[in-house]
N, C-alpha and C positions, 0 to 999 in steps of 0.2 A: 473606418476601413484602414487596414494596415497596407503598407507599400511593399510589394514584392518585386525584386529585381532578378530577372533571369539572364544569366551571362551569355547564353548562346541559344541556338535553335533547338527546340525540343518539340515532340509531337503535340499537335493542337489539343488533344484530349486532356493533357496535363494543364495547359494554359486555361482551358475552359473550366476545369475543376477549381483552379486557383481564383479565377475571376468571379466565381459565384459568391465569394466572400470578401475578396480583397482587390485592391488596385494593383495591376500587373504591368510592369514595363519589361519587355523581352527584346533582347538583341536579335535582329532578324537578318543581319548581313551574311553574305555567303562565306566570308572569312571570319576567323576568330576575332573577337573584340580586342582592340588595342588596349594596352595597359592604361594609358592616360584617360581614354574614354571610359574604361571600366571604373577607375577611381572616381571619375566625375559622376557616373550614373549611380554608384552605390551610396553616395552621400544622402543621409536621411532615410535609408532603407530600413525596414523592420525585419526583412528576410532576404537572403540571397540564395537563389537556386543556382548552383555552380556546376560547370562541366570540368572534366579533368584537365582541360587545356588552360584553365585559369588558376593562377597562384593565389591562394587565399592565405595571406600572411598578416603580420601585425600592421603593416602599412595600410592594407586594404581595410582591415577591421577598424582602424582609427579613422580612416577616411569615411567609413560608413557612419560612425558615431555611436554614442552609448545606448541608443535605443535599439540597436540591432539585436535580435533575439535568436536567430537561427541561420545556420549555413547548411543547406541541404545539397549534398553532392550527388549528381546523377551518375554514380559509378559505385562499384563495390570497393575499389581501392581508393585511398584518400591521402596518398603521399603528396598531393597538391595542396593539402590543407595543413596549416600549423595548428594542430589540435590543442597543444598546451596554451597557445595564445588565445584561442577561443575560450578555453576553460577559465583562464585567468580573468577574462572579461565577462564571464557568466553567459557566454553564447553557446547554445546547443549546436553541436555538429552531428550530422546524420549522413548515412550512405544508403546504398540499395543492394544489400546482399540477397542471395537466394534466387532472385528473378532472372539472373543471367547465367545461372549454373549450367543448364543443359546446352544453351547456345555456345558457351565457351568450350565446354567439353567436346561438342561437335567439331569445333575448329581445331582443337588439340588432336583429335583423331584424324581429321582431314590433313593436318600437317604431317602426322606420322605416316599416313598412306602416301602422301605426295613425296616426302623425303625418301622413304624406303623403296618406293616403286619408281622413283625418278620421273614423276609425272610432269613436273615443271620443265625438265630438260626435254622431254618428248614433245610437249606443246610448243616450246620455243623452236625446236627443230622443224616441226610442221610449218609454223608461221614464217620461218625464215626462207622457205622455199627451197631448201637444200634437198637434193635427191636422197632417198632412203629406201631401204629394202629390209623386209623381215629376215632375221637370221637367228640361229640358236644362241648367239652371244650378244645380240643387239640390245643395248640399254638394260642389261641385267640388273635387277635390284635385289631386295632381300624380303623374304616372307616373314609374316608375323607369328604364325602358328608355332607354338612351343617356345617362343622367345620370351625373355624377361623384360617387363616394363618396370622401371623404377620411378616412383612418383615422389617428388620432393614437395611436401605440403599436402597433407591428406585431409583437407577440408571438403566442403561440398563439391567444388569443381574437381578436385583430385579424385574423390570417390566416384563422381559421375564418369570421369575419364576411365577410371579403373573398370567400371561396369562395361563400358564399350569395349575396352581391350580384352576383357574376359570373354566376351562374345566372339572375339576373333581367335580365341584359343591361346591367349597369352598368360604367362605366370606374372603375378604382381608382388612387388615388394614396395615398401614405402619408408620415408623418413619424415618425421614430424615431431613437433615439440612434445606431444603427448600421444598416448595410445588411443586409437579410435575404438568405438564401441565394439565389444566382443562379437556381437551378432553380425555387425557389418563386416568385421574382419573374417568371420567364418563364411559369410555369403560370398565374399570376394576371394577367399582362399589366400589371404595375404598375411604378411608378417612385417613387423617394424624392425628396421635395421639402422645402423649408423650411416651417415652420408658416405664415409669412406668405403664401406662394404657395398652400398647401393651402386656407387660409381663403378666399382670393380666387376660386379656381376651382371649389370643391366645391359641389355642390347639396345634399349631405348631409355633415355632419361627425360622425363617430362616435368617441367617446373610449374608449380601451382602455389608457391608460398607467397605470403605478403611481402611487400618491399619496405625496408627500413634500414637503419644503420647496421643491424646484425646480418642482413642479407645482401648488402651492397657488394657486388662482385663475389657473391657466394660461389659462382663458377668462374674460375680464372685458370691461368696456365697450369697450376698444380693439379687442380681437379680434372681438367681436360686430359692431362697426361695419365691420370689414374683410370680413365675410361678405356674400354676395349677399342682397338683400331677399327673394328667393324660396327661400332656403336653410333647412335644418332642422338642429338640433343634437341629437345623441343621446348619452346618458351611461349606461353600464352599468359604469363603473369605480369611482370613489369620488366622493361628492358635493362635497367641497371643491375639486375640480379646477375647478369652475365657481363664479363669483361670482353667487349666486342673485339678489341685488338687481339686478345689472346685467342678468341674463337676463330677469327679470320686466319690467324697463323696456324692453328690446329687443323682447320679444314684444308688449307693450302698444302700443308705438309703431309696430309693423310694420317694425322694423329687420331682423328675420328672419321667415320665414313661420311657423315652428313649432318644437316641441321634443318630445323623448320622454325621460323620466327614470326610471331604476330606482333611483337612489341620490340622497341629498340632503345638503346641506351640514351641517345640524344634525339629522341623522336620530335619532329618527323624526319630528321636527318638519319641516314643509314651509313654505317662505316663503309668507306669506299672499298676497303679490302673485301667486304662481303659481296658487294655489287659485281665484283670481277669473277666470282666463283659460280660454277655450275652446281655444286653439291650442297647448296643451301636454298631452301624455299623461303621467299620473303613475301609477306602479305601485310597490308597497311592497317593493323590494329582492328581486325574484323571480329574479334571474339564475341561481342554481343550484338553484332550487326544483322539482326533480323527485325522486321517490322514489329513482330509480336514482343520481342525482348526489349527493344528500345522504348516501346510504348509502356510496357510494364515498369521499366526503370523510372521513366519520367512520372508516371502515376504514383509510384511509391515515394519519389522525392516530393511530389505535391502533398501526399498524405502526411509525410514527415513535417512539412512546412505548416500545414493547416493545424496539425496537432499542437505544435509548439506555440503557434500564435493564439491558440485557444487555451493555453496553459495546461495542456495535457501531455502525457508521455508519448513521444513519437514511436512509430513501429520499429525504427532501426537507428537508435542513437549510437554514436561513437564514444562520446565522453559523458 
């Protein structure tokens, strides 16, 4: 039996699946595992099932030892994994694409509605106990019908978000490294544009691109100044795609109307400038946070692990 180390809490169904064939050691603490404890536990492991909160780098791979065959990330993003270091050591790295598409698109649309209709402000007002009264100009927001949604990164989640927005009567444009399938483009009534045009014409900009050196601070002061003053920025991808200092300034100065963020540049810390503002909706990385989705993610990570340990091709390899 191979030894599988799971770096954080995952649904029991995935652990049971792994235990049918291998010895499993899973971290069960309420908090994320500490670095020193993680390095100690991975020593001698044949497989590591990792969460995005753990950094899988050369130090960890060396601590695990040369017998390590697979790192299975329970996430679609894998910026926490040094993929070249895995490849150099002959270690297969995997992720969990597809299974969290719909849940993350739901959160994107939820942030769009919350930001444009000022739902967070309204809820905070009610809970504060302050007196309020209905009025024609009370907490006016912005409607979605006939507005333009600009999607940056038109993969599965971007397309799912576009389908939801289309049902709300929105026009869709997108920016991506390549053209999407013509049939899908026709279904969504969308066209591909450069980022500069997308920022200039969109009423809402929603980020769905992967994170890496090319997309670090993809949205900064220059890009925010190119957006409409009435526009909103939504991020359910990765926090460092946005320069949060620039965003806080743009929101404070009315350069854009509002924002909705599910991810943060220095997660779990949030830029203090954002915490002071009413025109930004902040939620704690809930994109995939449904029972069904998190279970499916963990099961896919288990399938990836079992395949590699059986010398088979995993369902979702990265390298």
